[in-house]
MARBA-3410 file (N, C-alpha, C, O; in Angstrom, 1 decimal):
114
12.6,-112.4,-99.6,12.2,-112.8,-97.9,13.2,-113.9,-97.4,13.2,-115.1,-97.6 ~ 14.1,-113.1,-96.6,15.3,-113.9,-95.8,14.2,-115.1,-94.8,13.2,-115.1,-94.2 ~ 15.4,-116.2,-95.1,14.7,-117.4,-94.0,14.8,-117.4,-92.9,16.0,-117.6,-92.7 ~ 14.2,-117.4,-91.9,15.0,-117.7,-90.5,14.5,-118.9,-90.1,13.4,-119.4,-90.3 ~ 15.9,-119.1,-89.5,16.5,-120.4,-88.6,16.7,-120.3,-87.2,17.1,-119.1,-86.8
16.6,-121.1,-86.4,17.1,-121.4,-85.2,18.2,-122.2,-84.5,18.3,-123.4,-84.9 ~ 19.0,-121.8,-83.6,20.2,-122.6,-83.6,19.8,-122.6,-82.4,19.3,-121.6,-81.7 ~ 20.2,-124.4,-81.7,20.2,-124.5,-80.9,21.2,-125.2,-79.7,21.7,-126.3,-80.1 ~ 21.5,-124.9,-78.3,22.7,-126.0,-77.9,21.6,-126.2,-76.6,21.1,-125.3,-75.9 ~ 21.4,-127.5,-76.4,20.7,-127.9,-75.2,21.6,-128.9,-73.7,22.0,-130.0,-73.8
21.6,-128.5,-73.2,22.3,-129.5,-71.7,23.8,-129.3,-72.5,24.6,-130.0,-72.9 ~ 23.6,-127.9,-72.5,25.3,-127.6,-72.8,26.4,-127.6,-71.2,26.1,-126.7,-70.4 ~ 27.0,-128.3,-70.9,27.1,-128.7,-69.6,29.3,-128.0,-69.6,30.1,-127.8,-70.5 ~ 29.2,-127.8,-68.5,30.4,-126.2,-68.4,30.5,-126.3,-66.7,29.6,-126.0,-65.9 ~ 31.9,-126.9,-66.3,32.9,-126.7,-64.9,33.3,-125.4,-64.6,34.4,-125.1,-65.0
32.6,-124.6,-63.9,33.0,-123.6,-63.9,33.0,-122.7,-62.4,32.4,-123.2,-61.4 ~ 33.7,-121.2,-62.2,33.4,-120.9,-61.0,32.5,-119.9,-61.3,32.6,-119.1,-62.2 ~ 31.5,-120.1,-60.3,30.4,-118.7,-60.9,29.2,-119.1,-59.4,28.7,-120.2,-59.4 ~ 29.0,-118.4,-58.7,28.7,-118.2,-57.3,28.6,-117.1,-56.3,29.6,-116.4,-56.4 ~ 28.1,-116.8,-55.5,28.7,-115.7,-54.3,28.8,-116.8,-52.4,29.1,-116.4,-51.3
28.6,-117.7,-52.7,28.8,-118.7,-51.6,30.3,-119.6,-51.8,30.8,-120.3,-52.6 ~ 30.7,-119.0,-50.3,32.1,-119.9,-50.1,32.7,-120.1,-50.5,33.7,-119.5,-50.8 ~ 31.9,-121.8,-50.7,32.3,-123.3,-52.0,32.2,-122.9,-53.3,33.0,-123.2,-54.2 ~ 31.4,-122.3,-53.5,31.3,-121.5,-54.6,31.9,-120.9,-55.3,31.6,-121.0,-56.5 ~ 33.1,-119.9,-54.8,34.3,-119.3,-54.8,35.1,-120.1,-55.1,35.8,-119.9,-56.1
35.4,-121.4,-54.5,36.6,-122.3,-54.3,36.8,-123.6,-55.5,37.7,-124.0,-56.2 ~ 35.6,-123.9,-55.2,35.5,-124.9,-56.6,34.3,-124.7,-57.2,33.1,-124.4,-56.9 ~ 35.2,-125.3,-58.6,34.2,-125.3,-59.9,32.7,-126.1,-59.9,32.6,-127.1,-59.2 ~ 31.7,-125.7,-60.4,30.6,-126.7,-60.4,30.0,-126.8,-61.5,30.0,-125.8,-62.2 ~ 29.6,-127.7,-61.9,28.5,-127.9,-62.8,27.6,-126.8,-63.5,27.1,-126.0,-62.7
27.2,-126.6,-64.8,26.2,-125.4,-64.7,26.0,-126.0,-65.9,26.9,-126.6,-66.5 ~ 24.7,-126.0,-66.5,23.8,-126.5,-68.1,23.5,-125.3,-68.5,23.0,-124.6,-67.6 ~ 23.6,-124.9,-69.4,23.3,-123.6,-70.3,22.5,-124.4,-71.7,23.0,-125.2,-72.5 ~ 21.1,-123.8,-71.7,20.5,-123.8,-73.0,20.6,-122.5,-73.5,20.6,-121.4,-72.9 ~ 20.6,-122.9,-74.7,20.4,-121.3,-76.1,19.8,-121.6,-76.7,19.7,-122.8,-77.0
19.0,-120.6,-77.3,18.3,-120.7,-78.8,18.8,-119.4,-79.1,18.9,-118.5,-78.2 ~ 19.1,-119.3,-81.0,18.8,-118.1,-81.1,18.5,-118.1,-82.1,18.9,-118.9,-83.0 ~ 17.8,-117.3,-82.3,16.7,-117.3,-84.1,18.0,-116.0,-85.1,18.7,-115.0,-84.8 ~ 17.9,-116.4,-85.9,18.7,-115.5,-87.0,18.1,-115.7,-88.5,17.7,-116.8,-89.0 ~ 18.3,-114.6,-88.9,18.0,-114.6,-90.5,19.1,-115.0,-91.3,20.3,-114.5,-91.1
18.8,-116.0,-92.2,20.0,-117.1,-93.1,20.5,-115.8,-94.3,20.3,-115.9,-95.5 ~ 21.0,-114.9,-93.7,21.9,-114.2,-95.2,23.0,-114.1,-94.9,23.8,-113.2,-95.3 ~ 23.6,-115.4,-93.8,24.6,-115.7,-93.3,24.7,-116.7,-92.6,24.0,-116.8,-91.6 ~ 25.4,-117.3,-93.0,25.7,-119.4,-92.3,26.0,-118.8,-90.6,26.9,-118.0,-90.4 ~ 25.1,-119.2,-89.7,25.2,-119.3,-88.3,26.3,-120.3,-87.9,26.0,-121.5,-88.2
27.3,-120.2,-87.4,28.4,-121.4,-87.0,28.0,-121.7,-85.7,28.6,-121.1,-84.8 ~ 27.0,-122.8,-85.4,27.1,-123.3,-84.2,28.2,-123.7,-83.3,28.1,-123.7,-82.1 ~ 29.6,-124.3,-84.1,30.7,-124.6,-83.3,31.2,-123.2,-83.3,31.9,-123.2,-82.2 ~ 31.3,-122.2,-83.7,31.9,-120.6,-83.1,31.3,-120.6,-81.9,31.9,-120.7,-80.8 ~ 29.7,-120.4,-82.0,29.0,-120.4,-80.9,29.2,-120.9,-79.9,29.4,-120.3,-78.9
29.3,-122.7,-80.1,30.1,-123.3,-78.8,30.8,-123.1,-78.2,30.7,-123.1,-76.9 ~ 32.4,-122.7,-79.2,33.6,-122.3,-78.8,33.5,-121.1,-78.1,34.3,-121.3,-77.2 ~ 33.1,-120.2,-78.0,32.7,-118.7,-77.4,32.1,-118.9,-76.2,32.6,-118.2,-75.3 ~ 31.1,-119.7,-75.9,30.9,-120.0,-74.8,31.8,-120.7,-73.5,31.9,-120.5,-72.3 ~ 32.4,-121.8,-74.5,33.2,-122.4,-73.3,34.7,-121.5,-73.1,35.4,-121.5,-72.1
34.9,-120.7,-74.2,36.1,-119.4,-73.5,35.7,-118.8,-73.1,36.5,-118.1,-72.6 ~ 34.6,-118.4,-72.9,33.8,-117.0,-71.7,33.8,-117.8,-70.1,33.9,-117.1,-69.1 ~ 33.7,-119.4,-70.1,33.7,-119.7,-68.9,35.1,-120.1,-68.4,35.5,-120.1,-67.2 ~ 36.0,-120.6,-69.4,37.0,-120.6,-68.9,38.1,-119.7,-68.5,39.0,-120.0,-67.8 ~ 37.7,-118.2,-69.1,38.2,-117.5,-68.8,37.6,-116.3,-67.6,38.5,-115.6,-67.2
36.8,-116.2,-67.1,36.1,-115.6,-66.0,35.2,-116.6,-65.4,34.6,-117.6,-65.8 ~ 35.2,-115.9,-64.0,34.1,-116.2,-63.0,33.4,-115.4,-62.9,33.7,-114.2,-63.3 ~ 32.0,-115.6,-62.5,31.0,-114.7,-62.3,30.3,-114.8,-61.1,30.0,-115.9,-60.8 ~ 29.9,-113.9,-60.3,29.4,-114.2,-58.9,27.9,-114.1,-59.2,27.6,-115.2,-58.9 ~ 27.1,-113.5,-59.5,25.7,-113.9,-60.0,25.9,-114.5,-62.0,26.6,-114.4,-63.0
24.6,-115.2,-61.3,23.9,-116.2,-63.1,23.8,-114.9,-64.1,24.3,-114.9,-65.2 ~ 23.2,-113.9,-63.5,22.8,-113.0,-64.2,23.7,-112.1,-65.0,23.4,-111.5,-66.1 ~ 24.9,-112.3,-64.2,26.4,-111.3,-64.8,26.7,-112.2,-65.9,27.3,-111.6,-66.8 ~ 26.5,-113.5,-66.0,27.2,-114.7,-66.6,26.3,-114.4,-68.0,26.8,-114.1,-69.1 ~ 24.6,-114.6,-68.0,23.9,-114.1,-69.1,24.6,-112.7,-69.3,25.7,-112.7,-69.9
24.1,-111.6,-68.9,24.7,-110.7,-69.5,26.2,-110.8,-70.4,26.1,-110.1,-71.4 ~ 27.2,-111.4,-70.3,28.0,-111.5,-70.4,27.9,-112.0,-71.8,28.3,-111.3,-72.7 ~ 27.5,-113.3,-71.9,27.6,-114.1,-73.1,26.4,-113.8,-74.0,26.6,-114.1,-75.2 ~ 25.3,-113.4,-73.6,24.8,-112.4,-74.2,25.5,-111.1,-75.0,25.4,-111.1,-76.2 ~ 25.9,-110.2,-74.6,26.6,-109.3,-75.2,27.8,-109.5,-76.3,28.0,-108.8,-77.2
28.7,-110.9,-75.9,29.3,-111.5,-76.7,29.2,-111.6,-77.7,29.8,-111.0,-78.6 ~ 28.1,-112.7,-77.7,27.4,-113.5,-79.3,26.9,-112.2,-79.6,27.2,-112.0,-80.8 ~ 26.0,-111.1,-79.0,26.0,-109.9,-80.1,27.1,-109.1,-80.7,27.0,-108.6,-81.8 ~ 28.1,-109.1,-80.0,29.2,-108.3,-80.6,29.8,-109.2,-81.8,30.4,-108.7,-82.7 ~ 29.7,-110.9,-81.7,30.3,-111.6,-82.8,30.0,-112.1,-83.8,30.8,-112.7,-84.6
28.1,-111.8,-83.9,27.7,-112.9,-85.1,26.4,-111.3,-85.6,26.2,-110.3,-85.0 ~ 26.1,-111.6,-86.5,25.3,-111.1,-87.4,23.9,-111.8,-87.3,23.7,-112.9,-86.9 ~ 22.9,-110.7,-87.8,21.6,-111.2,-88.5,20.6,-111.7,-87.5,19.5,-112.3,-87.7 ~ 21.5,-111.4,-85.9,20.5,-112.2,-85.5,18.8,-111.6,-84.6,18.7,-110.6,-84.0 ~ 17.8,-112.4,-84.8,16.6,-111.5,-83.8,16.4,-112.0,-82.7,15.3,-111.5,-82.4
16.7,-112.6,-81.7,16.5,-112.8,-80.8,17.6,-114.1,-80.0,17.9,-115.1,-80.7 ~ 18.2,-114.2,-78.7,18.7,-115.1,-77.8,17.8,-115.1,-76.9,17.2,-114.1,-76.4 ~ 17.7,-116.6,-76.6,17.2,-117.1,-75.1,17.8,-117.8,-74.2,17.9,-119.0,-74.4 ~ 18.2,-117.4,-73.3,19.3,-118.3,-72.4,19.0,-119.0,-71.5,17.8,-118.9,-71.1 ~ 19.7,-119.8,-70.9,19.0,-120.1,-69.4,20.2,-120.8,-68.7,20.6,-121.7,-69.4
21.0,-120.6,-67.5,21.6,-121.4,-66.8,21.3,-121.9,-65.5,20.8,-121.5,-64.5 ~ 22.0,-123.2,-65.8,21.1,-123.8,-64.5,21.8,-124.4,-63.4,22.4,-125.5,-63.7 ~ 22.1,-124.1,-62.2,22.8,-124.9,-61.6,22.4,-126.0,-60.5,21.5,-126.0,-59.7 ~ 23.8,-127.1,-60.9,22.5,-128.3,-60.4,23.2,-128.7,-59.2,23.2,-130.0,-59.1 ~ 23.7,-128.0,-58.4,24.2,-128.7,-57.1,23.8,-127.6,-55.8,24.3,-127.7,-54.7
22.7,-126.7,-56.2,22.2,-125.2,-55.0,21.7,-126.8,-54.0,22.4,-127.2,-53.1 ~ 20.6,-127.3,-54.4,19.6,-127.7,-53.3,19.3,-129.3,-54.3,19.3,-129.6,-55.5 ~ 19.1,-129.8,-53.3,19.0,-131.2,-52.8,17.7,-131.9,-53.8,17.6,-133.0,-54.2 ~ 16.5,-130.6,-53.8,14.9,-131.0,-54.1,15.1,-130.5,-55.6,14.2,-130.8,-56.4 ~ 16.2,-129.8,-56.0,15.4,-129.0,-57.5,16.9,-128.3,-57.6,18.0,-128.2,-56.9
16.3,-127.9,-59.2,17.5,-126.8,-60.1,17.8,-125.5,-60.0,16.8,-124.9,-60.2 ~ 18.6,-124.9,-59.7,18.3,-123.2,-59.5,18.5,-123.4,-61.1,18.9,-124.4,-61.7 ~ 17.9,-122.3,-61.6,18.0,-121.6,-62.7,17.5,-120.0,-63.0,16.6,-119.5,-62.2 ~ 18.1,-119.1,-64.1,17.8,-118.2,-64.3,18.3,-118.0,-66.3,19.4,-118.3,-66.9 ~ 16.9,-117.4,-66.7,17.2,-116.8,-67.8,17.1,-115.6,-68.2,17.2,-114.7,-67.3
17.0,-115.3,-69.5,16.7,-113.9,-70.4,16.6,-114.2,-71.9,17.1,-115.0,-72.6 ~ 15.7,-113.3,-72.2,15.4,-113.4,-73.2,15.6,-112.2,-74.5,14.5,-112.0,-75.0 ~ 16.6,-111.4,-75.1,16.2,-110.4,-75.9,15.5,-110.4,-77.3,15.1,-111.4,-77.9 ~ 15.4,-109.3,-77.7,15.2,-109.3,-79.0,15.9,-108.4,-79.5,16.0,-107.3,-78.9 ~ 16.6,-108.7,-80.6,17.5,-107.8,-81.6,16.9,-107.4,-82.9,17.6,-106.7,-83.7
15.4,-108.0,-83.2,15.2,-107.5,-84.3,15.4,-106.1,-85.3,15.7,-106.0,-86.5 ~ 14.9,-105.0,-83.8,14.5,-103.8,-83.9,16.3,-103.4,-84.5,16.5,-102.2,-84.8 ~ 17.2,-104.3,-84.5,18.6,-103.9,-84.6,19.3,-103.8,-85.7,20.4,-103.4,-85.9 ~ 17.8,-104.6,-86.9,18.7,-105.3,-87.9,18.9,-104.2,-89.1,19.6,-104.4,-90.1
END
C-alpha cells in the first residue's frame, strides 16, 4: 500500500501583474497563494521545485483573471509532477478592497488519472 502525503505552501507572497483594472495592468500587486497537493509517495515530491515553478510562472506571465492564473498553475503542476491525487489552490488579492481580501480557489481531483 502506498503512503499518501500532502505538501502545503501557505501565505506564499508573490508580486505580479494580475487583474483587469487599469491600475492592475500597470502596477504589480501582492497576491497570496495557498496550495495543498495530495500525492502518493511512490516518488518524493520536492516542494522547492513546486515553489520555484510557481515563482517562474508569475515572473514570466501576466494574467487578467485569477481563474486563468489558477488554471495555468494547475496545468503546470500536473504536467511536471507524477502521482498527484488532488490539488487545492487559492489566490488572494490583498489590495482590492479596504475591508476584505478577494480570493478565488479551485480544487481538482486527479486520482482517476493515476
